[in-house]
N, C-alpha and C positions, 0 to 999 in steps of 0.2 A: 705809495697810494695815499698816505695821509699828508695833506698839504700843510704848510706852515700857517696859512691864513684861511679861516673858514669862510664859506660864502655868507651872504647877508643874513640868512636865517640861522642864528646861533642860539645855543642853550642859554646864553646870557640874557636873551630877550624872551625867555620862557618858551622857546621852541627849539627843537633839536635840529642839527645840521647834517645833511647828507654827507658832506665832505669830512665830517668827523666820525659819523656813524660807520662809514666804510673804512676800515683800518686793517692793514696787514701786519701790525705789530704782533709779535708772538709772545705768549706767556712764558716767562722764564728765560727768554732769549732777547730781552729788550735792548741790551747793550751790544748785541752781536749783529754785525752787518753781513747778511748772507749774499755772497756773490756767485752762487751756483748758476751755471748757465743752463738753458733749456727752454722749452716752450711752455712749461707748466707755470701757472701763477701760484702764489702762495695759498690761495684758496683751493685750487686744484690739488695742491700737496696735502691740504687738510683732508680732502675727500679720499685721496689715495692712502693716506696714513690710516684712516679709519677702516678702509676695506681690508687692509692687511693686518689689522689688530686682532688680538685674541678675544677681547670683549665683544667685538662685532661678529666674529665667527661663532661665538657661543650662542648668539641669538637664534641660530638655526635649530637649536633644541630647547627653545623657550616658547611656551604656549602664547598664542595671540588671543584667541577666544575658545576655539574648539580643541578637543584632545588631538595631540599630534598624530599624523596620518598612519593608517594601516594601508588598506588597498585604495583609499580615496584621498587625494591630496587636498589639504587645506592649508591656509596661511599660518606660518610661524612668525616670530618676531623679525627674523632676518628678511624673509620675502616681503613682509609688510614694510620694513624700513627701505628696502630697495625701491619698491613701488612709490612710497611717499617721496623719495628723493627724485624720481622721474617726474611726478606731478609737480612737486615743489619747484624744480628747475624750470619747467615750462611756464608755470604761473609767474614766477619771478622774472623770467625773460620777457613775458608779455607786459608786465607792469613796468619793467625797466625801459622798454621801447617807447612807451608813452611818457614816462618821466623825462626821457631825453628831450622830447619835443616840448614839454612843459617847462623845463629848466635848461635852456640852451647856455646859460651862464656857467653851469657846472660842468667840470671836465667829464668827457664822455666815459673814460675808464672807471669813473665812480659807479655809474650805473651798470657798466659791462660786468662788474664783479658780482652783482646781486644774485644771478642764477647759480654761480659757483658756490657762494656762501650758503645759500638756502639749501642746495643739494647736500652739502656737507652737514649742515645742521639737521636735515631730515635723517641722514644716516645715523647721526649721533643721538637723536632725541630719545631713544629707548634703551640706550646702553646701560643705564642704571636700574632697569626694571628687574626685580627678582624673578625666580621661576614661578610657573603656574599663573601667569597673567596678573590681572589686577587683584586676584584673590591673594596672591603672594604679598603684595603691598599691604593689603588689609590685615593679613595674618601677622606681619611684623608689627604694625601699629597697635593692634589689639593685644598682642602679647604683653605690651607694656601697659596699656590702658585697662585691660580686663583680665589678663592672665598672670602667670608667675612673675612677670617683670614688674608688677605693681610694687613689689617689695623694695625696688631700687630707688623709688622716687625721692626719699629723704636723703639719699647720698649724692644727688645730682642737683645742679642749679636749675632754676625754672626754665631758662632758655634751652638747656640740654634736654630737659624732660619734654618740652614742647617738640623738639626735633624728633624724639623717639615716638611719642604717641601720635604724631602726625606724619610718620615716615612717608616719604614721597619719592617716587621713582624719578621724577624730573630733577629734584634736588640731588638725588644720587648720581644721575647722569653727569651733572656738573662736577661732582666730587671725583667720579671715575676719570674724567678728562683733565682735572687740574691738580688733584692731590699727589703729593710726592710720596707714593708708596715706597717701602724699603727696596732699594736697588734701582729706583727710577730717578731720572734726572729732574732738576727743579722745573716746575711748571707742568708736570705730568706729561701729557701728549704734546706739549708745546704748540697748542693750536693758536690760530689768530684770534685776536680779541673779538672781532665781529662774528666769527663762527661760534665762539663760546656764548656770546650774548644772544645769539639767534635761537638758542634752545631753551632759554629761561622764560617759561610761560608765566610764572608767578614771581615777579621780581621783588619779593619781600621776604622777611625772615619768618620763622615758624610761630612767633608770638602773634602774628596777624592771620594765622591759618583759620582762626575762628571755628574750630571743630570740623571744617571741611577737609582737612588733611591736604590742603594745597598751599605750597610755598616753594620758593625757588632755590634756596641754599641753606645748608646746615650752618650751625655756629662755626664749625671749623673752616668753612669756605666763605664766611661773611666778608672778611676783609679783602679777600681775593676778588670777589664779585664787585665790591664797592670800588676797588682800584680800576677794574676793567670798565665799569659803567662810567666812572668819572672821566676816564681817558677818552671814551667815546662821546662824551657830552650827553649821556642819558640823564634825563631830568630826575632829580630827587623829589618825591611827593610827600605831602604832609603825613606824619605818622605819630602815634603816641610816643611819649618820652622813652628813649632807649631802643625803639624799634627802627628798622631800616626798610624803606620802601622806595622803589624806583618806578618810573614809567617803563613800559615794555620797549625794547629795541623794535623798530618798525618791522624788521624782517621776521620777528616772532610771529606776527599775524599771518605771514605767508606760510611758514613752517606749520603752524597750527591748522591752517586751512587745508593744506595738502594732507595732513594727518587725518583731519575730520573727513575729508572726501574719501580717502582710501579705506579707512576702517569701516565706515558705514556702508559704502557700496560693495566692498569686497566681503564684508560679513554676510550681506544678502546673497552674494554668489556662492559663498561657502555653504550657507544654510540650504541653498537650492541643491547643491551637489550631494549634501547629506540627507536630502529629502525631508528636512524640517519644514521647508516652505515649498509649495507647489510651483510649477512653471507658470501657471496662470497668475498666481498671486505676485510673484516677483516681476513678471512681465508688466502687469498693470501698475505696480509701484514705480517701475522705471520709465514707463511711458508717460507717467504723470509729470515728468520733468519738461514735457514738450506740449505745444499746442499749435493749432493752425496747420499750415502747410508743412512745417517741420515734422510734426507728429505724423502726418499722413505719409510723408516721405520715408520715415523710419518704419512705419507699419508695412509699407509696400516692399521693403527691402527683402530680397530673396532669402536672406539668412533666417528670417523669421518663420519660414516653413520647413526648415531643416532640423538638424539635431538640437534638442532643447538646451543643452549646455552651450552650444555655439550661439544660439539665439540670445541667451542671457549674457554671454560674453560680449556680443555685439552691442546690445543695449547698454551694458555697463560702460563700454568705451565711449558711447555717445553721451551718456550722463556725465562722466568725468569731464569731457570736453565742455559741456554746458556749464558745469560748476566752476571750472577754471575761468571761463569767460565772466561768469557772475561775480566771482571773487576778485577778478581783476578790476571790474567796474567799481566794486565796493571799495577797494583800496584807493583808487584814484579819486572817487567821490569824497573820501574821508581822510585824504592825505594830511590836510591841515590839522584836523583833530588828532590824528595819529602822532604827528610830530610835536604837538603840544601836550601829549600824554593825556588827552581828554577823551579818547575813543573808548567806548565801553562795548563789551560783547566780542563777537567774532565776525570775520568777513562773511561767512555763510549766512548769518542772521542779521546782517547790517541793514537789509531792506526787505520789504514785503514783496516778493516776486514769485513767479511760478516755480522757479527752482527752489527757493527757500521753503515754500509750502510743501513741495514734494519731498524735500529732504526731511522736514519735520515728520511727515507721514511715515517715511522709512524708519526714522529714529523711534517713533512711537511703537511701530510694529516690532522692531528689534527688541525693545524692552518687554513687550508682551509675549513674543514667541521664540526669540533666539536666546537671549541671555538667561532665561529661566528654563531652557531646554534640559532634560535629564542629564545628558552627557556633559553639559557645561556645568551644571550644579555639582555633578559627581567630581569633576576636576577641582572645583572650588573647595569642596569638603575634604578631598584627599590632600590638596595642596596646603590647606590650613593646618591639617593634622601634622604633615611632614615638616613644614616650616616651623611650627610651634615647638615640635619635639627637638629639632636641631638647635633652635635658639636656646631652649632650656638647658640642653646638655653642654653646649659650647660656652654659654655665659657662666654656668657653674664651673666649668673647667678653667676659664681665664681668671676667675676669682679665687680658685683654689688649685693653682698650678702644681703644687707639690704632691697632690694625691696621685695614687698610682693610675687610676682610670683617667684622670685629667692629663697626665703625661702622655699616655697612649693616644688619647683623642687629639690633643694639641699637636702631636707629631704629624698628624695628617693634614694640618692647616698649612697652605703654601707660605713660604717664608716672607713674601712681600707684605703680608698682613701683620700689623704690629700688635700681636696678642700679648706681648710683654711690655706694652706701653706703661708709663708710670701712673697715669690717671684712670679711674674707673670708666669714665665716658669714652676715653680713647680706646680702652680695651673693648668696650661694647661696640664701638664703631668698627673695630677690626673684625669682630664677629659678624656684624652686619655686611661689611665689605665682602667677606668670604661667602656668606649665605646668599646674598643678592647676586653674586657672580655665578652661582651654581646653575647648571642647566637642569631641566626637569628630571632627566634620566640620572644625572649624578646625585641630585638631592634624594631621589627615590632609592637609589642604590645604597647611599650612605645610611639612610633611615633603616633599610632592611638589615644592613650589617650591624648597626648599633643595637638593633633589637634581636640579634641572633637569628634572623630569618634568612640570611644569605651568607655563605662562606666561600672563600676563594676556591677555585677548582684545584684538586690535588691529583 
Protein backbone atom coordinates (compact mmCIF):
# COMPACT_ATOMS: atom_id res chain seq x y z
CA UNK A 1 0.00 0.00 0.00
CA UNK A 2 2.94 2.37 0.63
CA UNK A 3 4.62 3.20 -2.70
CA UNK A 4 8.32 3.86 -3.01
CA UNK A 5 7.76 7.25 -4.66
CA UNK A 6 5.13 9.66 -3.36
CA UNK A 7 2.91 11.73 -5.60
CA UNK A 8 3.78 15.34 -6.38
CA UNK A 9 2.23 16.69 -3.17
CA UNK A 10 4.90 15.73 -0.64
CA UNK A 11 5.63 16.70 2.93
CA UNK A 12 8.91 18.15 1.68
CA UNK A 13 6.91 20.85 -0.06
CA UNK A 14 5.02 21.71 3.12
CA UNK A 15 2.05 19.59 2.17
CA UNK A 16 1.24 16.02 3.14
CA UNK A 17 0.96 13.28 0.55
CA UNK A 18 -2.01 10.90 0.35
CA UNK A 19 0.25 8.13 -0.87
CA UNK A 20 2.36 8.37 2.27
CA UNK A 21 -0.52 9.04 4.65
CA UNK A 22 -2.19 5.72 3.73
CA UNK A 23 0.21 3.03 4.92
CA UNK A 24 -0.34 -0.57 5.98
CA UNK A 25 2.94 -0.73 7.93
CA UNK A 26 2.28 -2.39 11.29
CA UNK A 27 3.78 -1.13 14.55
CA UNK A 28 6.21 -3.69 15.94
CA UNK A 29 6.08 -5.81 12.79
CA UNK A 30 7.92 -3.48 10.42
CA UNK A 31 10.43 -6.13 9.35
CA UNK A 32 7.91 -8.93 8.93
CA UNK A 33 6.30 -9.56 5.56
CA UNK A 34 2.81 -10.93 6.07
CA UNK A 35 1.79 -13.31 3.27
CA UNK A 36 -1.52 -14.41 4.78
CA UNK A 37 -4.06 -15.11 2.11
CA UNK A 38 -7.67 -14.02 2.23
CA UNK A 39 -9.98 -11.23 1.25
CA UNK A 40 -9.36 -8.98 4.27
CA UNK A 41 -7.12 -5.94 3.92
CA UNK A 42 -4.72 -5.00 6.70
CA UNK A 43 -7.08 -2.22 7.72
CA UNK A 44 -10.00 -4.65 7.95
CA UNK A 45 -7.75 -6.78 10.17
CA UNK A 46 -7.29 -3.72 12.40
CA UNK A 47 -11.07 -3.44 12.70
CA UNK A 48 -11.56 -7.12 13.45
CA UNK A 49 -8.69 -7.19 15.94
CA UNK A 50 -10.37 -4.38 17.88
CA UNK A 51 -13.79 -6.05 17.88
CA UNK A 52 -12.36 -9.19 19.48
CA UNK A 53 -10.20 -7.36 22.04
CA UNK A 54 -10.84 -7.16 25.77
CA UNK A 55 -10.53 -3.34 25.97
CA UNK A 56 -13.26 -3.01 23.32
CA UNK A 57 -15.60 -5.46 25.06
CA UNK A 58 -15.17 -3.57 28.33
CA UNK A 59 -16.69 -0.49 26.71
CA UNK A 60 -20.11 -2.11 27.06
CA UNK A 61 -19.98 -1.31 30.78
CA UNK A 62 -18.56 2.21 30.60
CA UNK A 63 -20.78 5.26 30.84
CA UNK A 64 -21.25 7.42 27.75
CA UNK A 65 -23.32 10.22 29.33
CA UNK A 66 -26.31 8.77 31.15
CA UNK A 67 -26.30 6.11 33.90
CA UNK A 68 -26.13 2.61 32.46
CA UNK A 69 -29.59 1.23 31.65
CA UNK A 70 -32.21 -0.19 33.91
CA UNK A 71 -35.46 -0.70 32.05
CA UNK A 72 -34.65 1.97 29.44
CA UNK A 73 -31.74 1.45 27.06
CA UNK A 74 -29.28 4.30 26.61
CA UNK A 75 -25.90 4.37 24.92
CA UNK A 76 -22.75 3.08 26.52
CA UNK A 77 -19.22 3.49 25.18
CA UNK A 78 -19.44 0.33 23.09
CA UNK A 79 -22.70 1.10 21.30
CA UNK A 80 -21.47 4.65 20.77
CA UNK A 81 -18.21 3.41 19.23
CA UNK A 82 -20.01 1.01 16.87
CA UNK A 83 -22.32 3.79 15.68
CA UNK A 84 -19.39 6.17 15.20
CA UNK A 85 -17.65 3.50 13.11
CA UNK A 86 -20.72 3.17 10.86
CA UNK A 87 -21.01 6.92 10.33
CA UNK A 88 -17.25 7.32 9.92
CA UNK A 89 -17.06 4.61 7.27
CA UNK A 90 -19.90 6.19 5.26
CA UNK A 91 -18.40 9.66 5.51
CA UNK A 92 -14.92 8.44 4.54
CA UNK A 93 -16.24 6.46 1.58
CA UNK A 94 -18.16 9.49 0.29
CA UNK A 95 -15.03 11.64 0.59
CA UNK A 96 -12.87 8.95 -1.05
CA UNK A 97 -15.22 8.70 -4.05
CA UNK A 98 -14.80 12.41 -4.73
CA UNK A 99 -11.04 12.38 -4.08
CA UNK A 100 -10.62 9.67 -6.73
CA UNK A 101 -12.15 12.00 -9.30
CA UNK A 102 -10.06 14.93 -8.10
CA UNK A 103 -6.76 12.99 -8.07
CA UNK A 104 -6.78 10.50 -10.98
CA UNK A 105 -2.97 10.39 -10.80
CA UNK A 106 -3.08 8.63 -7.39
CA UNK A 107 -3.54 4.86 -7.26
CA UNK A 108 -7.19 3.99 -6.65
CA UNK A 109 -6.48 1.63 -3.74
CA UNK A 110 -5.05 4.59 -1.78
CA UNK A 111 -8.52 6.07 -1.42
CA UNK A 112 -10.24 2.66 -1.29
CA UNK A 113 -8.62 2.14 2.13
CA UNK A 114 -10.00 5.33 3.72
CA UNK A 115 -13.34 3.89 4.85
CA UNK A 116 -11.66 0.86 6.45
CA UNK A 117 -9.07 2.95 8.28
CA UNK A 118 -11.64 5.42 9.59
CA UNK A 119 -13.97 2.63 10.74
CA UNK A 120 -11.13 1.06 12.72
CA UNK A 121 -10.10 4.44 14.12
CA UNK A 122 -13.67 5.11 15.23
CA UNK A 123 -13.82 1.77 17.06
CA UNK A 124 -10.55 2.58 18.82
CA UNK A 125 -11.07 6.24 19.67
CA UNK A 126 -12.55 5.65 23.16
CA UNK A 127 -10.51 2.60 24.24
CA UNK A 128 -8.49 4.64 26.73
CA UNK A 129 -11.42 6.34 28.45
CA UNK A 130 -11.74 5.52 32.16
CA UNK A 131 -15.03 4.51 33.83
CA UNK A 132 -17.82 7.04 34.48
CA UNK A 133 -17.51 9.01 31.24
CA UNK A 134 -15.64 12.28 31.03
CA UNK A 135 -15.98 12.71 34.79
CA UNK A 136 -13.57 9.78 35.15
CA UNK A 137 -10.97 11.64 33.07
CA UNK A 138 -11.46 14.76 35.16
CA UNK A 139 -11.21 12.80 38.40
CA UNK A 140 -7.81 11.40 37.40
CA UNK A 141 -6.46 14.80 36.35
CA UNK A 142 -7.71 16.61 39.45
CA UNK A 143 -6.41 13.89 41.78
CA UNK A 144 -2.96 15.19 40.84
CA UNK A 145 -3.77 18.90 40.41
CA UNK A 146 -6.07 19.33 43.44
CA UNK A 147 -6.10 16.13 45.50
CA UNK A 148 -3.71 13.84 47.35
CA UNK A 149 -1.57 13.43 44.25
CA UNK A 150 -0.23 16.98 44.55
CA UNK A 151 2.40 15.65 46.97
CA UNK A 152 4.05 13.76 44.11
CA UNK A 153 4.94 16.79 42.01
CA UNK A 154 8.49 17.28 43.30
CA UNK A 155 9.35 13.64 42.55
CA UNK A 156 8.43 13.85 38.85
CA UNK A 157 9.79 15.72 35.84
CA UNK A 158 7.78 18.69 34.50
CA UNK A 159 6.77 16.66 31.44
CA UNK A 160 5.61 13.72 33.55
CA UNK A 161 3.65 16.05 35.79
CA UNK A 162 1.98 17.64 32.77
CA UNK A 163 0.91 14.17 31.61
CA UNK A 164 -0.81 13.51 34.93
CA UNK A 165 -2.56 16.83 35.61
CA UNK A 166 -3.86 16.89 32.03
CA UNK A 167 -4.78 13.19 31.86
CA UNK A 168 -6.51 12.65 28.51
CA UNK A 169 -8.50 9.65 27.30
CA UNK A 170 -7.33 10.23 23.73
CA UNK A 171 -3.68 9.97 24.73
CA UNK A 172 -4.52 6.90 26.79
CA UNK A 173 -6.18 5.26 23.76
CA UNK A 174 -2.88 5.52 21.89
CA UNK A 175 -1.11 3.99 24.90
CA UNK A 176 -3.58 1.09 25.11
CA UNK A 177 -2.96 0.31 21.43
CA UNK A 178 0.82 0.74 21.34
CA UNK A 179 2.31 0.09 24.79
CA UNK A 180 4.06 -3.21 25.39
CA UNK A 181 2.27 -4.25 28.55
CA UNK A 182 3.80 -7.22 30.33
CA UNK A 183 3.16 -10.36 28.30
CA UNK A 184 2.19 -8.46 25.16
CA UNK A 185 4.19 -8.49 21.93
CA UNK A 186 6.18 -5.43 20.75
CA UNK A 187 3.96 -2.80 19.19
CA UNK A 188 0.96 -3.56 21.40
CA UNK A 189 -1.99 -4.39 19.14
CA UNK A 190 0.36 -4.21 16.12
CA UNK A 191 -2.04 -1.84 14.36
CA UNK A 192 -1.26 -0.15 11.06
CA UNK A 193 0.40 3.24 11.23
CA UNK A 194 -2.53 4.95 9.48
CA UNK A 195 -5.12 3.57 11.89
CA UNK A 196 -3.04 4.67 14.89
CA UNK A 197 -2.54 8.17 13.48
CA UNK A 198 -6.26 8.51 12.71
CA UNK A 199 -7.22 8.56 16.42
CA UNK A 200 -4.78 11.24 17.61
CA UNK A 201 -7.00 14.34 17.73
CA UNK A 202 -4.42 16.48 19.54
CA UNK A 203 -1.04 15.59 17.98
CA UNK A 204 1.17 17.35 20.50
CA UNK A 205 2.61 16.58 23.93
CA UNK A 206 1.14 17.61 27.28
CA UNK A 207 3.38 20.66 27.65
CA UNK A 208 1.12 22.29 25.03
CA UNK A 209 -2.14 21.31 26.75
CA UNK A 210 -2.40 24.87 28.08
CA UNK A 211 -4.73 23.93 30.93
CA UNK A 212 -7.35 22.49 28.58
CA UNK A 213 -6.34 18.89 29.30
CA UNK A 214 -6.04 18.12 25.58
CA UNK A 215 -3.00 16.41 24.12
CA UNK A 216 -2.29 13.33 22.04
CA UNK A 217 0.43 11.22 23.64
CA UNK A 218 2.06 10.69 27.01
CA UNK A 219 5.80 11.05 27.52
CA UNK A 220 6.02 7.25 27.34
CA UNK A 221 4.52 7.19 23.80
CA UNK A 222 6.16 10.37 22.49
CA UNK A 223 8.90 8.65 20.48
CA UNK A 224 6.47 6.04 19.19
CA UNK A 225 4.06 8.62 17.79
CA UNK A 226 6.90 10.71 16.34
CA UNK A 227 8.15 7.61 14.49
CA UNK A 228 4.66 6.90 13.10
CA UNK A 229 4.08 10.52 12.10
CA UNK A 230 7.45 10.87 10.37
CA UNK A 231 6.89 7.64 8.44
CA UNK A 232 3.51 8.91 7.22
CA UNK A 233 4.91 12.30 6.28
CA UNK A 234 2.76 14.17 8.81
CA UNK A 235 4.04 17.71 9.08
CA UNK A 236 5.90 18.87 12.17
CA UNK A 237 4.57 22.25 13.31
CA UNK A 238 6.38 25.03 15.19
CA UNK A 239 6.47 24.50 18.97
CA UNK A 240 8.37 25.89 21.97
CA UNK A 241 11.79 24.40 22.68
CA UNK A 242 11.50 20.79 23.78
CA UNK A 243 7.84 20.43 22.81
CA UNK A 244 6.59 18.18 20.02
CA UNK A 245 3.72 19.19 17.77
CA UNK A 246 2.44 17.75 14.51
CA UNK A 247 -0.36 18.52 12.09
CA UNK A 248 -3.32 16.17 12.28
CA UNK A 249 -3.48 13.17 9.99
CA UNK A 250 -6.32 14.16 7.60
CA UNK A 251 -8.41 11.14 8.57
CA UNK A 252 -8.56 12.45 12.15
CA UNK A 253 -11.02 15.08 10.92
CA UNK A 254 -13.32 12.34 9.64
CA UNK A 255 -13.11 10.28 12.86
CA UNK A 256 -13.76 13.45 14.87
CA UNK A 257 -16.75 14.44 12.71
CA UNK A 258 -18.33 10.98 13.04
CA UNK A 259 -17.85 11.15 16.82
CA UNK A 260 -19.32 14.67 16.99
CA UNK A 261 -22.33 13.67 14.91
CA UNK A 262 -23.10 10.58 16.94
CA UNK A 263 -22.64 11.85 20.46
CA UNK A 264 -24.64 15.03 19.91
CA UNK A 265 -27.57 13.54 18.03
CA UNK A 266 -27.70 10.29 20.03
CA UNK A 267 -27.54 12.21 23.33
CA UNK A 268 -30.71 14.00 22.26
CA UNK A 269 -32.39 10.69 21.48
CA UNK A 270 -31.34 9.23 24.84
CA UNK A 271 -32.54 12.35 26.66
CA UNK A 272 -35.90 11.96 24.93
CA UNK A 273 -36.19 8.31 25.98
CA UNK A 274 -35.41 9.29 29.56
CA UNK A 275 -38.00 12.11 29.39
CA UNK A 276 -35.40 14.79 30.06
CA UNK A 277 -36.49 16.45 26.81
CA UNK A 278 -39.99 16.42 25.36
CA UNK A 279 -40.90 15.01 21.96
CA UNK A 280 -41.81 18.48 20.70
CA UNK A 281 -38.48 19.96 21.81
CA UNK A 282 -36.37 17.26 20.15
CA UNK A 283 -38.54 17.22 17.02
CA UNK A 284 -38.07 20.94 16.49
CA UNK A 285 -34.32 20.74 17.12
CA UNK A 286 -33.93 18.00 14.52
CA UNK A 287 -36.24 19.61 11.96
CA UNK A 288 -34.06 22.73 12.11
CA UNK A 289 -31.44 20.84 10.08
CA UNK A 290 -33.71 21.11 7.03
CA UNK A 291 -35.44 23.82 5.04
CA UNK A 292 -37.63 24.18 2.01
CA UNK A 293 -38.98 21.11 0.22
CA UNK A 294 -36.79 18.72 2.21
CA UNK A 295 -38.24 19.95 5.51
CA UNK A 296 -41.80 19.57 4.22
CA UNK A 297 -41.02 16.10 2.89
CA UNK A 298 -39.78 14.99 6.32
CA UNK A 299 -42.71 16.59 8.16
CA UNK A 300 -45.20 14.80 5.90
CA UNK A 301 -43.59 11.39 6.43
CA UNK A 302 -46.04 9.00 8.05
CA UNK A 303 -43.61 8.06 10.82
CA UNK A 304 -44.08 11.52 12.31
CA UNK A 305 -47.64 10.70 13.42
CA UNK A 306 -46.81 7.33 14.99
CA UNK A 307 -44.84 6.28 18.06
CA UNK A 308 -42.83 9.22 19.54
CA UNK A 309 -39.64 7.16 19.84
CA UNK A 310 -39.93 6.05 16.22
CA UNK A 311 -40.53 9.66 15.20
CA UNK A 312 -37.29 10.77 16.86
CA UNK A 313 -35.39 7.78 15.46
CA UNK A 314 -36.52 8.65 11.92
CA UNK A 315 -35.56 12.30 12.33
CA UNK A 316 -32.22 11.28 13.83
CA UNK A 317 -31.41 9.14 10.77
CA UNK A 318 -32.28 12.04 8.46
CA UNK A 319 -30.09 14.44 10.46
CA UNK A 320 -27.11 12.08 10.44
CA UNK A 321 -27.39 11.81 6.66
CA UNK A 322 -27.50 15.60 6.33
CA UNK A 323 -24.46 16.06 8.57
CA UNK A 324 -22.49 13.41 6.67
CA UNK A 325 -23.14 15.33 3.43
CA UNK A 326 -22.21 18.61 5.12
CA UNK A 327 -18.93 17.23 6.49
CA UNK A 328 -18.08 15.61 3.15
CA UNK A 329 -18.41 19.00 1.44
CA UNK A 330 -16.34 20.65 4.18
CA UNK A 331 -13.50 18.15 3.81
CA UNK A 332 -13.34 18.56 0.02
CA UNK A 333 -13.57 22.35 0.27
CA UNK A 334 -10.66 22.42 2.74
CA UNK A 335 -8.51 19.56 1.44
CA UNK A 336 -5.57 21.79 0.60
CA UNK A 337 -5.57 23.45 4.04
CA UNK A 338 -5.91 20.05 5.72
CA UNK A 339 -2.93 18.65 3.82
CA UNK A 340 -0.89 21.74 4.67
CA UNK A 341 -1.70 21.41 8.37
CA UNK A 342 -3.39 24.81 8.24
CA UNK A 343 -7.04 23.86 8.77
CA UNK A 344 -8.43 24.97 12.13
CA UNK A 345 -11.60 23.76 13.80
CA UNK A 346 -13.76 20.79 12.81
CA UNK A 347 -15.62 19.73 9.69
CA UNK A 348 -18.97 20.43 11.33
CA UNK A 349 -18.04 24.05 12.08
CA UNK A 350 -16.09 24.68 8.86
CA UNK A 351 -18.84 26.72 7.18
CA UNK A 352 -21.92 28.69 8.17
CA UNK A 353 -24.75 26.46 6.91
CA UNK A 354 -28.23 25.43 7.98
CA UNK A 355 -26.75 22.20 9.34
CA UNK A 356 -23.98 23.85 11.36
CA UNK A 357 -26.38 26.38 12.90
CA UNK A 358 -28.82 23.59 13.83
CA UNK A 359 -25.96 21.56 15.30
CA UNK A 360 -24.90 24.50 17.48
CA UNK A 361 -28.48 24.87 18.73
CA UNK A 362 -28.47 21.18 19.72
CA UNK A 363 -25.12 21.58 21.47
CA UNK A 364 -26.25 24.66 23.37
CA UNK A 365 -29.41 22.94 24.59
CA UNK A 366 -27.44 19.82 25.57
CA UNK A 367 -25.27 21.88 27.90
CA UNK A 368 -28.30 23.66 29.32
CA UNK A 369 -30.60 20.67 29.81
CA UNK A 370 -28.79 17.32 29.40
CA UNK A 371 -25.28 17.45 30.84
CA UNK A 372 -26.51 19.16 34.01
CA UNK A 373 -29.46 16.77 34.48
CA UNK A 374 -29.60 15.33 38.04
CA UNK A 375 -28.85 11.73 37.00
CA UNK A 376 -25.86 12.84 34.93
CA UNK A 377 -24.46 14.97 37.77
CA UNK A 378 -25.01 12.08 40.22
CA UNK A 379 -22.84 9.84 38.03
CA UNK A 380 -20.13 12.51 37.93
CA UNK A 381 -20.15 12.90 41.71
CA UNK A 382 -20.09 9.15 42.37
CA UNK A 383 -17.48 8.53 39.69
CA UNK A 384 -15.22 11.23 41.06
CA UNK A 385 -15.43 9.76 44.57
CA UNK A 386 -14.77 6.20 43.41
CA UNK A 387 -11.89 6.98 41.03
CA UNK A 388 -10.21 9.31 43.54
CA UNK A 389 -10.43 6.70 46.30
CA UNK A 390 -9.00 3.93 44.09
CA UNK A 391 -6.11 6.12 42.94
CA UNK A 392 -5.25 7.10 46.50
CA UNK A 393 -5.16 3.49 47.71
CA UNK A 394 -3.36 2.02 44.69
CA UNK A 395 -0.69 4.72 44.42
CA UNK A 396 0.03 4.42 48.14
CA UNK A 397 0.34 0.66 47.66
CA UNK A 398 2.79 0.80 44.73
CA UNK A 399 4.92 3.26 46.70
CA UNK A 400 4.88 1.07 49.81
CA UNK A 401 4.61 -2.48 48.44
CA UNK A 402 6.01 -4.18 51.56
CA UNK A 403 3.09 -3.13 53.78
CA UNK A 404 0.57 -5.86 54.51
CA UNK A 405 -2.42 -3.94 53.11
CA UNK A 406 -0.38 -3.01 50.01
CA UNK A 407 0.50 -6.65 49.32
CA UNK A 408 -3.14 -7.67 49.56
CA UNK A 409 -4.35 -4.86 47.32
CA UNK A 410 -1.60 -5.26 44.72
CA UNK A 411 -2.36 -8.98 44.46
CA UNK A 412 -5.65 -7.97 42.82
CA UNK A 413 -3.94 -5.96 40.06
CA UNK A 414 -3.68 -7.90 36.75
CA UNK A 415 -0.12 -8.99 36.03
CA UNK A 416 0.09 -7.11 32.73
CA UNK A 417 0.32 -3.79 34.62
CA UNK A 418 3.88 -3.07 35.72
CA UNK A 419 3.25 -1.99 39.31
CA UNK A 420 6.80 -3.12 40.17
CA UNK A 421 8.41 -0.83 37.58
CA UNK A 422 11.65 0.80 38.78
CA UNK A 423 10.54 4.43 38.40
CA UNK A 424 7.77 6.29 40.24
CA UNK A 425 6.19 7.65 37.05
CA UNK A 426 6.05 4.16 35.55
CA UNK A 427 4.43 2.85 38.75
CA UNK A 428 1.82 5.62 38.59
CA UNK A 429 1.18 4.87 34.93
CA UNK A 430 0.60 1.22 35.81
CA UNK A 431 -2.03 2.31 38.34
CA UNK A 432 -3.66 4.56 35.75
CA UNK A 433 -3.58 1.72 33.20
CA UNK A 434 -5.44 -0.46 35.69
CA UNK A 435 -7.99 2.13 36.82
CA UNK A 436 -8.75 3.46 33.35
CA UNK A 437 -9.34 -0.08 32.08
CA UNK A 438 -11.98 -0.74 34.75
CA UNK A 439 -15.66 -0.85 33.89
CA UNK A 440 -18.09 1.21 35.94
CA UNK A 441 -19.36 -1.91 37.70
CA UNK A 442 -15.89 -3.26 38.50
CA UNK A 443 -14.72 0.10 39.87
CA UNK A 444 -17.83 0.37 42.05
CA UNK A 445 -17.48 -3.21 43.28
CA UNK A 446 -13.80 -2.73 44.17
CA UNK A 447 -14.62 0.54 45.94
CA UNK A 448 -17.25 -1.20 48.05
CA UNK A 449 -14.95 -4.10 48.92
CA UNK A 450 -12.08 -1.83 49.94
CA UNK A 451 -14.45 0.12 52.16
CA UNK A 452 -15.81 -3.06 53.77
CA UNK A 453 -19.25 -2.43 52.27
CA UNK A 454 -19.31 -5.63 50.24
CA UNK A 455 -18.03 -9.12 51.03
CA UNK A 456 -17.84 -12.24 48.87
CA UNK A 457 -20.83 -14.56 49.22
CA UNK A 458 -20.20 -17.44 51.61
